[in-house]
PANU-524996 format. One record per atom (N, C-alpha, C, O): residue in three letters; x, y, z. Coordinates in steps of 0.1 Angstrom, whole numbers, plus 5000, padded with zeros to 4 digits. Layout:
REM PANU-524996
ALAXYZ/...
***
This chain:
REM PANU-524996
MET528033076457/MET527133156464/MET527333296453/MET526633386450/LYS528333256449/LYS528933356433/LYS528033316418/LYS527733376408/GLN527833176422/GLN526133076413/GLN525133166412/GLN524733236402/ALA524433166429/ALA523033186432/ALA523233376427/ALA522233446423/SER524533446429/SER523933596430/SER524033656415/SER523733766410/THR524733536409/THR524533546389/THR523333506385/THR522733576377/LEU522433366391/LEU521833376389/LEU520533466386/LEU519833466376/VAL520333566403/VAL519433616409/VAL519133796403/VAL518233886404/ILE520933786394/ILE521533886385/ILE520233856374/ILE519133896373/PHE521033756365/PHE520133746356/PHE518833706350/PHE518533696338/LEU517733686365/LEU516733646365/LEU515333836366/LEU514333866362/VAL516433906376/VAL516334016374/VAL515934076367/VAL514834116365/LEU517534086357/LEU517834106337/LEU516634136328/LEU516234236323/SER516133956327/SER515833906321/SER513933956326/SER513333966316/LEU513333976336/LEU512334016343/LEU511834116332/LEU510934106323/SER513134256338/SER512634386333/SER513034376317/SER513134486311/SER513234276310/SER513334316295/SER512034266292/SER511234346287/ILE511634156293/ILE509334186293/ILE509434276286/ILE509934396290/SER509034246277/SER507834346271/SER506734406278/SER506034316283/GLN506234526280/GLN504634556287/GLN504034656276/GLN504634726268/LYS502534626278/LYS502134626265/LYS501734866265/LYS501334936274/VAL501934886258/VAL500635076258/VAL500335116251/VAL500135086239/TYR500135206260/TYR498935296243/TYR500335446238/TYR500735556242/ASP500435376229/ASP501635466219/ASP500335576204/ASP499935556193/PHE500235686212/PHE499335706202/PHE500035786191/PHE499335866186/ASN501235766187/ASN502135806180/ASN501835846162/ASN500835826155/ALA502735906158/ALA502435956138/ALA501635866128/ALA500835886120/LEU502435726133/LEU501035616122/LEU499935676125/LEU499235736117/CYS499735626145/CYS499135596146/CYS497735676149/CYS496635656154/GLN498435826140/GLN497235926151/GLN496735946128/GLN495635986124/GLN498335906120/GLN497435846102/GLN496535816102/GLN495635866096/ALA496535726108/ALA495935566101/ALA494235686109/ALA493535776103/TYR494135636121/TYR493035786122/TYR492335856119/TYR491135866124/TYR492835916110/TYR493536006103/TYR492135996090/TYR491036046088/GLU493135846081/GLU492135796070/GLU491035706071/GLU490235676063/ILE491235656087/ILE490335616091/ILE488635666093/ILE487635586092/THR488635826096/THR487835896101/THR487135996090/THR486136066092/ARG487835976080/ARG487635956063/ARG487235886059/ARG486135926055/LEU487435776058/LEU486335646060/LEU487135616043/LEU486635606032/LYS488535636048/LYS489235606036/LYS489835416047/LYS491035396051/ILE488835336049/ILE488935186062/ILE490835096052/ILE491835036057/GLU490435116040/GLU491835046037/GLU492935096037/GLU493735016041/HIS493535206035/HIS494335276039/HIS494835276054/HIS495935246059/GLY494035306059/GLY494135326080/GLY494135186079/GLY495035196088/GLN494035096077/GLN494334936075/GLN495534926079/GLN495834916091/GLU496434926068/GLU497134966061/GLU498235016073/GLU499034926076/LEU498335126079/LEU498335246084/LEU499035086096/LEU500035016097/ILE497735116103/ILE497635016114/ILE498234906115/ILE498534856125/GLN498434846100/GLN499434666100/GLN500934796107/GLN501334796118/LYS501034856100/LYS502734906103/LYS502534946115/LYS503034876124/ALA502035026118/ALA502034976132/ALA502434906145/ALA503134926155/GLN501734816137/GLN501734656150/GLN502934576146/GLN503434476153/LEU503634636130/LEU505134626131/LEU505634676131/LEU506634616127/GLN505834766133/GLN506834876140/GLN507134856157/GLN508334866161/ASN505834836168/ASN505934776180/ASN504534736180/ASN503434796179/PRO505034606182/PRO503634516179/PRO503234526197/PRO502534426199/GLU503534616210/GLU503134596222/GLU502234736224/GLU501934776236/ASN501934806214/ASN501534926207/ASN499534896213/ASN498934796209/LEU499034946219/LEU497634826221/LEU496835026211/LEU496134996202/ILE496935116211/ILE496035166201/ILE496035136190/ILE495435226184/PRO496735016179/PRO496535006168/PRO494934926170/PRO494034926161/VAL494934856184/VAL493434746187/VAL492034866187/VAL490934846182/VAL492835016198/VAL491535066191/VAL491135146184/VAL490235236186/LEU492035116173/LEU491535136157/LEU491135056148/LEU490635076137/GLU491434936156/GLU490534786145/GLU489634846152/GLU489434946145/SER489134856159/SER487634846164/SER486234986162/SER484934996164/TYR487535076158/TYR486635206151/TYR486635136135/TYR485735116127/ILE487735106134/ILE487435056117/ILE485534976118/ILE484434996114/ASP486134856128/ASP484534746128/ASP483434856137/ASP483034796146/PHE483034966136/PHE482734976146/PHE481735106133/PHE480535146134/LEU482435146124/LEU481935246112/LEU481135076104/LEU479935036103/VAL482735006100/VAL481634926088/VAL480634826093/VAL480134746086/LEU480434826106/LEU478534766111/LEU477734926109/LEU476734946103/PHE478535006117/PHE476835096114/PHE476935186104/PHE476235286104/LEU477635146095/LEU477235266085/LEU476735096070/LEU476435136059/ASN476735006072/ASN477134866060/ASN475634856069/ASN474634876062/GLU475634826079/GLU474034716083/GLU474134606080/GLU473034546081/ASN475334516076/ASN475434406070/ASN475334306081/ASN476234326090/PRO474434196083/PRO474734056095/PRO475333996089/PRO475233886094/ALA476033996081/ALA477333886080/ALA478733996084/ALA479933956086/ASP478434086084/ASP479634156092/ASP480134106097/ASP481134046099/TYR478234166108/TYR478534186122/TYR478634006124/TYR479133976135/LYS478333926119/LYS478733766126/LYS480333746129/LYS480933696138/ILE480833796114/ILE482733806116/ILE483233906129/ILE484033876138/ARG482634016128/ARG483334166136/ARG483034146149/ARG483934136158/TYR481534136151/TYR481534136163/TYR482334056168/TYR483134136173/PRO483033876174/PRO483933836181/PRO484833916189/PRO485133936201/ARG485033966178/ARG486433976174/ARG486634166191/ARG487634196197/PHE484834266194/PHE485734316199/PHE485534256215/PHE485934336224/SER485034136219/SER485434106232/SER487134076235/SER487834076245/GLU487434036221/GLU488833976222/GLU489534096227/GLU490234106237/ARG489234226213/ARG490234346219/ARG490034336232/ARG490834296240/ILE488734386237/ILE488434466247/ILE489434296259/ILE488934306270/ASN489934226259/ASN490534156265/ASN492434196265/ASN493134186275/ALA492734226253/ALA494234246248/ALA493434366254/ALA492534316262/LEU493234536254/LEU493234596261/LEU493134636276/LEU493534756279/GLU492734546285/GLU492934536296/GLU494234486299/GLU494434476311/GLU495434456291/GLU496634386295/GLU496734516296/GLU497634526305/GLY496534666291/GLY497934776297/GLY497534826303/GLY496334826306/PRO498734916307/PRO498634986316/PRO497535066327/PRO496935156321/THR497335046340/THR495835136339/THR496335296347/THR495835326357/ASN497135366343/ASN497135486345/ASN497135546333/ASN497235666332/SER496935466323/SER497135566309/SER495235576308/SER494335516313/PRO495235706298/PRO493635806298/PRO492835686284/PRO491635666280/TYR493835656280/TYR493435486275/TYR492835356278/TYR492835256271/
***
């Protein structure tokens, strides 16, 4: 009986520690957004990478990467870029669907 209750407690604690995806538009993501909208794409990408390292469960960097792809495709109109970047959109949409449903993002 004692082993069963210990097992139940362990399972509950294990399940509660599983990370959940979040939308955290923190200061680093805000700075990345600012750089991206100023068309400082490389610096924005560097900031996105830092944000992903800080919190791999944060989905805002996924959104920001999509902004970069859109701007590059829209402004450059390069078919080669399109072939590389377009498949990423469906991957990112799938990732974003893992986020909380009560979020405005």
